[in-house]
N, C-alpha and C positions, 0 to 999 in steps of 0.2 A: 504494500500499500503506500502511496506518496505521502500520506500525512495521516494523522489520527485526529478524531473529532476532538474538539478542545473538552477538557474535563477538569473540574476543580472539586474541592470539598463540598460545594453545594450541588454538584451535579446530580448525584443520585445516592440516596440510601436505598435505592432500587423499589421493587414493588413492595411498598408497605401495604400488603393486601387486606381489604376490608376495613383499614384504618378510617374511623369517622372523620368527617370534615369539620364539623361544629361540635365544640364543646361547651358546657356551661360551667360557672363557677370559676374560681381560681384559688388556688393555695398559696398562702403568705408564709414563705419560708424565710422571711426576713428576721423572725424572731424564733427562739428556740421553742419547741412544742413539746410538753411533757406528755409522754404516751402511757396510755393505760391497756392497750391491746396490742399484742406482739405477734405477728404473723410468723409461721413456721412452715417448714417444707411439708410437713405431715398435713397441714390444712389445704395443700394445694391439689386442685384435680389432676387427672392424668388423661391423655389422649394419644392417639396415633393416627396418622393421615397421610394421604398422598395427594399431590397436585399434578394433573395431567393437562397439559397445555396444548391446545391444537396448533397445527403448523400449516402455513400457506407457502408453497413453492413459488417463487417470483422469478422474473429475469434478474440478471446480476448486472451492476453498474448502470442501470437506466433509471429515468425518472418513471414514476408510477403514480396512479391514482388510488387513494385509500379511501373507502367509503364505510360509514357505519350506520347508515340509515336502517339496515336490517337488525340492529341490535335491540332486543327487548328485554333481556334479563341479565343481570350481572352474575358475579362469582358466588353469591349466596342465593342465586336464584330469585332474586327480588326483581320487581319491575323496574325498567330504566327507560327513560325518555331520552333518545338519542339526540334530541335537539337541546333540551333544558338541562339534562344531567351531566352532561360532558363537557368539563371546562378545558380539559387539555389532553393532547395525544403526546406521549413520550415514547421515544425508541432508544433502548439501550443495547449496548454491545458488549458481548462476553467474549473476548478474543481467544481464550483457552478452555472453553468449556463446551461440551456438546449440549444438544437440548435435554438429554436425559439427565446429564449432571446439573444443569440448571433447575430441572424439575425436582431433582433430589435434594438441591440446596434449598429451594423454596419450602419443601415438605419439612425439613429439618432445621430450617432457620439458620443455615450454616454459610450462606453466601456473604461475601465481604465486598466493600466498596472497591477493594484492590482487584476483585474479579471483573470490574467493569473498565473499559478503556475509551468509552465514548457514550455521549447522551446528547440527543437533540429533541426538540419538541415544537410544538405548534398549539397556540392557545386558540380555541374555537371562538367564533363569533355568534354562537347559539342561534345561528339561522342556517347555514350550509352544513351538510353532513358528509362532505367530501373535501379532500385536500390532496395536493401534489406533494410527493416526497421532497421535492426541491424547495417547497415552502418552509420546510423544518428548519430550525436555527438553533444555535447554542445560546439561549437567553436573549434572543434579539440579534446576536452577532451572525451575519450569513455564513453559512458552511456549504460547501458542494457536496450535499449529502449523496446524491445519486452516484457520484464518482467514488464515494468512500464505501458505498453498500454493495459489497461484492462477496462472491462465494467464498473466498479464502480469508475473510475478516472475522469469521467466528460465528457466534449464535446471536440472532437479533430478537429482542422482545420488545413487542409494541404493547403499550398500556393506555387505557382510556380511563382518565381519572377525574373524580369530583374534587374541585379545588386546584389550586396552581401551585402548590408546594410540591417540588420534585419528589417522586417516591412515596408520596402520602395520598391517600384516597383512592387508589387503583381499583375500579370496578369490573374492567373488563381487560383480559390479557390474551394476547396470541403470539406465537413465534412466526416471524417472517424469515424464509429460507431462500437467498438468492443462489440461483444455480445457472451455469453457463448453458444448460440443456433447455432452459425454460425460456418462453417469449410472453410470459404473462405479465402485464403491465398494469391489471386492474384487480384491487384487493377488496373484497367484501369481508368486514370484520365479522366473525360469527359471535353468537352468544356465548357467554361464559358459564351458564348454569351447567352443573354437572362436572365441572373441572376439580372440584374438591369432594374428597372421599375421607370423612373424619369420622372417628368413633371416640367419643368422650365418655368418661366415668366420673360421676359425682358421688358415687357410692362408697368408694374405698377410702375417701379422704377423712380427716378428723375435722368434723364442724369447729367452726371458730366460735369460741365463747366470747361474748361481748354484752356489756349492759344494755338492757332494752331501752332505757330512757336516757342514757349518757351519764358522764361523758364518754365518747368514743373516738379518741385520739389513738390512730393506728401507727405501728412502726413495723417496717418491713426490711429492716437491716439484716435480719438473720437469714433471709431467703437465699439460696444458692443455686436452685434449679427451676426451671419452668416446667410446664405440663408435660413436655414430651421428654424430659429428663436431661436437657441441654443446659449447659452453665448459664445462669442468669446475671447479666450485667445490670446491676441496680440503676446507674445513672441512664440507662435506656428507658426507664419507666417513665411515662410522661402523662397518664390519665388515669382517672379512677371512676368506677362506676358502682353504685350500691342500688340494687333493683329488687322490686318485690313482685312475686308472681302468685296471685290470689287462687287459691283451690289447687295448687300444683304441688307436686312432690318432687324431689331431686331426680328420681327416676323419670317422671313426665318430662323434665326438662332436658334430660339427655337427648332424647329423640329430636329435640328442636334446638339443638346447639347452635346452629348457624343463624337462628332468629332471636337469640337471648336479648339482643339490643333493641329489637323492634316490637317485642310481645309483652314486655312487663306492664303491670297495672300501674306502677309508679317507678320511676327511675330518677336518680340524681347523679350528676356528672361533676368532675372536678378536674381541672387542668393542674399538673404538676410540674412546676418548673425547675424542680431540683430537690435535694435532700432525700430522705428516707421516711418521713413521718408526715401525717395529714390528719386534720380534724374533721370527720365525716359531716359535721355541722356546717361546714363551708361548702359542701356539695350542694348543687341546686337543681331543681326540675320545673315542671310546668306549674307545681302548687307553691313554689317558693323553696326555701332552704330545707334541707333534711332535719328532721326533728326527733326521729326515734323509730324503733322497730315495733310494729303492732300488726295485726290481722291474721287471718287463718290462711296459710300458704307458706311459700318458701322465699326467703331473702338470699340474694347472692351479693358477694362482694368481689369485684374483678379489679386487677391492675393490667394496664394495656402499654405496648410500646409501639406508637404509631409509625415508627420508621423500620421496624423490624419486617423481615420478608413474610414470616408465617403469620397467617390471619388470627390465630388464636390468642386469647389473653395469655400474658405470661403468668398470671396468678389467678385462679378462680375458685371460691370456696363457698360453702354453705355455711350462713350465719346461724348461730345458735343464741338467740337473745336470752338473757337472764335478769 
């Protein structure tokens, strides 16, 4: 290749799959918080899963038209409006990994920024649903993308995202595979429903004991592993959710794992700008700030990494108020 696409630390935390775009509330870590609830690895759920990304073979080194007007469902099998819900198209290049290796990395949350040597994007206008590859740029800086999009360049992954932050809010993904044997210059992005095959368990964990009426200041500094058993980097945790599911048991919720953020009867969210403590009373939802645990059903507490590759929360537990 004659040159590589520009890449900086901002370029990609890559596919932060299923990471929500809008959060509510904000933790204030400027003052020390005295915790009274301490999260442990034993409280965390467990899961296994695979990501199977479709691949579209195209011509190599040529401009092409990319259209997403046929997209109607995202990775979580939720409805998506191709005009209103897609804010950005991003194309990442993995020079030394096969498609199978990228899929494995997505499944195991093991991909690194160093695995990527290029990222270009195009911000949608919420009107058209097609774009030329030549219109992609590096954050507004023109790049001759068709010239760099070649069969020997590596693995290319296209992401349709909600929100404009690179690598965050990916809702649809597909591989583009340039080939010298192909003359395809028109790409129709397929739906992403069915890409994820997850099995989650909320039965084997130790429920988290927590005061029903507060205070409920949590500390997660002792966590070492995420739900898949991978090492957990605490600084990557950037969002918290506490949610109530009326009339539902943990077993009921296991089968609805991909919908846990859209089906609660009450949900409270909190941005986490740093540190390892947070006061749940700062989390907010449609009815205001969180005030305590009540009701007949199941409460869940989750911690998220919006820039991690794997869509699952890094920590998810069943709350046992007392």
